[in-house]
BATOR-879384 format. One record per residue: y, x, z of N, C-alpha, C, O in turn. Coordinates in steps of 0.2 Angstrom, whole numbers. Layout:
{{Y,X,Z},{Y,X,Z},{Y,X,Z},{Y,X,Z}}
...
REM end
This chain:
{{52,-17,43},{46,-22,43},{42,-22,49},{39,-17,52}}
{{45,-29,51},{42,-31,56},{35,-35,57},{35,-40,54}}
{{29,-33,60},{23,-36,61},{22,-38,68},{24,-35,73}}
{{20,-45,68},{20,-51,74},{14,-50,72},{12,-46,68}}
{{7,-54,78},{2,-53,79},{1,-58,84},{3,-58,90}}
{{-5,-62,80},{-8,-66,87},{-14,-68,87},{-16,-72,83}}
{{-17,-66,91},{-24,-68,94},{-27,-74,98},{-26,-75,104}}
{{-30,-76,94},{-35,-84,95},{-41,-79,96},{-45,-75,93}}
{{-41,-81,104},{-48,-83,108},{-51,-75,106},{-57,-74,104}}
{{-47,-69,108},{-48,-65,105},{-41,-57,109},{-36,-57,105}}
{{-42,-53,114},{-39,-50,115},{-35,-43,111},{-39,-39,109}}
{{-29,-42,111},{-28,-40,105},{-25,-32,108},{-20,-30,112}}
{{-30,-29,106},{-30,-21,110},{-25,-16,103},{-26,-15,97}}
{{-21,-12,107},{-19,-6,105},{-24,-3,98},{-22,-4,92}}
{{-32,1,99},{-34,2,94},{-33,-3,87},{-29,0,82}}
{{-36,-11,88},{-35,-13,82},{-26,-17,77},{-25,-20,72}}
{{-24,-15,83},{-16,-15,81},{-14,-9,78},{-9,-10,74}}
{{-16,-3,79},{-14,3,76},{-19,3,71},{-16,6,66}}
{{-26,1,69},{-29,-1,63},{-25,-5,58},{-26,-3,52}}
{{-21,-9,59},{-19,-13,56},{-14,-12,51},{-14,-13,45}}
{{-8,-8,58},{-1,-6,55},{-5,1,52},{-3,-1,46}}
{{-8,6,51},{-9,13,50},{-12,8,40},{-12,11,35}}
{{-15,2,41},{-18,-1,33},{-10,-5,30},{-9,-7,24}}
{{-6,-6,34},{-1,-10,31},{4,-3,28},{6,-2,23}}
{{4,0,33},{8,7,29},{6,9,21},{10,11,18}}
{{0,9,19},{-2,10,13},{1,6,10},{3,8,4}}
{{1,2,11},{4,-6,8},{11,-3,4},{11,-2,-2}}
{{18,-1,11},{23,1,8},{23,5,2},{29,6,-1}}
{{17,9,-1},{20,13,-5},{19,10,-13},{21,13,-18}}
{{17,3,-14},{18,1,-20},{22,-8,-19},{23,-13,-23}}
{{24,-6,-13},{28,-15,-8},{32,-13,-5},{31,-13,1}}
{{39,-12,-9},{45,-7,-4},{49,-12,-2},{54,-9,0}}
{{49,-18,-3},{53,-24,3},{48,-28,2},{47,-32,-2}}
{{45,-26,11},{40,-29,14},{46,-31,19},{51,-27,19}}
{{47,-37,22},{51,-39,26},{49,-41,33},{51,-40,39}}
{{43,-44,30},{41,-49,40},{31,-48,36},{28,-48,31}}
{{30,-46,43},{22,-48,41},{18,-49,44},{18,-45,48}}
{{14,-54,46},{9,-59,52},{2,-58,53},{-2,-60,49}}
{{1,-57,57},{-8,-54,58},{-10,-61,65},{-8,-63,70}}
{{-14,-61,61},{-19,-67,62},{-26,-64,65},{-31,-63,60}}
{{-27,-64,72},{-34,-62,71},{-37,-68,78},{-35,-69,83}}
{{-42,-70,74},{-45,-74,78},{-55,-72,80},{-58,-68,77}}
{{-57,-77,84},{-66,-77,86},{-68,-83,87},{-68,-85,92}}
{{-72,-87,83},{-73,-91,87},{-83,-90,85},{-85,-86,81}}
{{-85,-94,89},{-93,-90,91},{-95,-83,87},{-96,-78,91}}
{{-98,-81,80},{-101,-75,78},{-97,-73,73},{-97,-68,70}}
{{-91,-79,73},{-88,-77,65},{-80,-73,69},{-77,-75,73}}
{{-79,-65,64},{-74,-65,68},{-67,-65,62},{-67,-59,61}}
{{-63,-67,60},{-56,-69,56},{-50,-66,55},{-47,-67,60}}
{{-47,-63,52},{-41,-59,53},{-37,-62,46},{-39,-60,41}}
{{-33,-65,48},{-27,-70,42},{-19,-63,42},{-16,-60,47}}
{{-18,-63,33},{-12,-59,35},{-8,-62,33},{-11,-67,30}}
{{-4,-62,33},{2,-66,29},{7,-59,27},{9,-56,32}}
{{9,-58,20},{14,-52,20},{19,-54,16},{18,-56,10}}
{{24,-55,18},{31,-58,12},{38,-51,12},{41,-47,16}}
{{37,-53,6},{43,-50,3},{52,-53,1},{54,-59,1}}
{{54,-49,0},{60,-55,-3},{59,-58,-9},{64,-62,-10}}
{{54,-59,-15},{52,-63,-18},{46,-65,-17},{44,-70,-20}}
{{42,-64,-13},{36,-68,-14},{34,-67,-7},{37,-63,-3}}
{{27,-71,-5},{23,-70,0},{19,-69,-3},{18,-71,-8}}
{{14,-67,0},{6,-67,1},{3,-65,5},{4,-61,9}}
{{-4,-71,4},{-5,-73,11},{-15,-72,9},{-17,-76,5}}
{{-19,-68,13},{-27,-68,12},{-29,-66,18},{-25,-62,21}}
{{-37,-70,19},{-41,-69,25},{-47,-69,25},{-49,-72,20}}
{{-50,-66,30},{-59,-63,27},{-59,-65,34},{-55,-65,38}}
{{-67,-67,34},{-72,-68,40},{-77,-65,38},{-80,-66,33}}
{{-79,-61,42},{-87,-56,44},{-88,-57,51},{-87,-62,55}}
{{-92,-51,53},{-95,-49,62},{-94,-46,63},{-96,-44,68}}
{{-90,-43,60},{-85,-39,63},{-78,-40,62},{-76,-44,58}}
{{-73,-34,67},{-65,-37,66},{-63,-33,60},{-61,-35,55}}
{{-65,-24,63},{-62,-22,60},{-64,-25,53},{-60,-27,49}}
{{-70,-25,52},{-72,-27,42},{-68,-33,40},{-64,-32,35}}
{{-67,-37,44},{-62,-44,42},{-54,-40,39},{-51,-42,34}}
{{-54,-35,44},{-46,-35,41},{-43,-31,38},{-37,-31,35}}
{{-49,-25,39},{-50,-19,29},{-54,-26,23},{-55,-22,18}}
{{-55,-32,22},{-59,-38,17},{-50,-41,16},{-49,-44,11}}
{{-47,-40,20},{-39,-44,20},{-34,-43,15},{-31,-46,10}}
{{-35,-35,19},{-30,-29,17},{-32,-29,8},{-28,-29,4}}
{{-38,-28,6},{-39,-26,2},{-37,-32,-4},{-35,-32,-10}}
{{-39,-39,0},{-37,-44,-3},{-28,-45,-6},{-26,-46,-12}}
{{-26,-43,-1},{-18,-41,-1},{-14,-38,-5},{-8,-40,-7}}
{{-20,-31,-7},{-20,-25,-12},{-19,-28,-18},{-14,-28,-22}}
{{-26,-30,-20},{-27,-36,-26},{-20,-39,-28},{-17,-37,-34}}
{{-17,-44,-24},{-13,-48,-27},{-5,-43,-28},{-1,-44,-32}}
{{-4,-39,-22},{1,-36,-23},{2,-33,-29},{7,-32,-31}}
{{-4,-30,-32},{-6,-24,-38},{-8,-29,-45},{-8,-26,-51}}
{{-8,-35,-44},{-7,-40,-49},{-4,-44,-52},{-4,-46,-58}}
{{3,-44,-46},{13,-45,-47},{15,-41,-48},{20,-43,-50}}
{{15,-34,-47},{16,-28,-49},{15,-26,-56},{20,-23,-60}}
{{9,-27,-59},{7,-29,-66},{10,-34,-70},{12,-33,-75}}
{{11,-39,-67},{15,-48,-71},{23,-44,-71},{28,-46,-75}}
{{23,-40,-67},{33,-39,-65},{33,-35,-71},{37,-36,-75}}
{{29,-29,-71},{31,-24,-77},{29,-24,-86},{31,-21,-91}}
{{25,-30,-83},{24,-31,-89},{29,-37,-93},{27,-39,-98}}
{{32,-40,-91},{37,-44,-94},{42,-43,-94},{46,-44,-89}}
{{44,-39,-102},{54,-38,-99},{61,-46,-96},{62,-52,-96}}
{{63,-42,-96},{72,-44,-93},{72,-53,-101},{70,-52,-107}}
{{74,-58,-99},{74,-62,-102},{81,-55,-109},{80,-52,-114}}
{{86,-57,-105},{92,-53,-106},{91,-49,-111},{96,-49,-114}}
{{87,-45,-114},{82,-39,-116},{80,-41,-121},{81,-37,-125}}
{{77,-46,-123},{74,-51,-129},{81,-52,-132},{82,-49,-137}}
{{85,-55,-129},{89,-60,-132},{93,-55,-135},{96,-56,-141}}
{{94,-50,-132},{97,-44,-135},{95,-41,-144},{98,-40,-149}}
{{88,-41,-142},{83,-40,-149},{85,-43,-153},{86,-40,-158}}
{{87,-50,-153},{85,-56,-156},{90,-55,-162},{89,-53,-168}}
{{95,-57,-157},{102,-54,-161},{103,-51,-165},{107,-54,-169}}
{{100,-46,-166},{102,-38,-171},{95,-39,-177},{94,-35,-182}}
REM end
């Protein structure tokens, strides 16, 4: 998994990168095919914004959050990504393959 960081009007420090990487490592427990992650961190006036784009083989998940604290923004964006990933996994597991349905219908 490649992680790309972009800072807009903010210096990307090692603790910010480590915090984000730690949260991303937790995502690999239920999304095992993560290919690329792009983390954009920005500051405008008093707003700290985190936007995270996570690409897998089949989908791309995007989440962003804005708060007064950068760590809170990263946490909220990651929580949104987790919700999207769980919803995707639920849909994927709930619908059996069409070929299995055709085999049952023929019998």
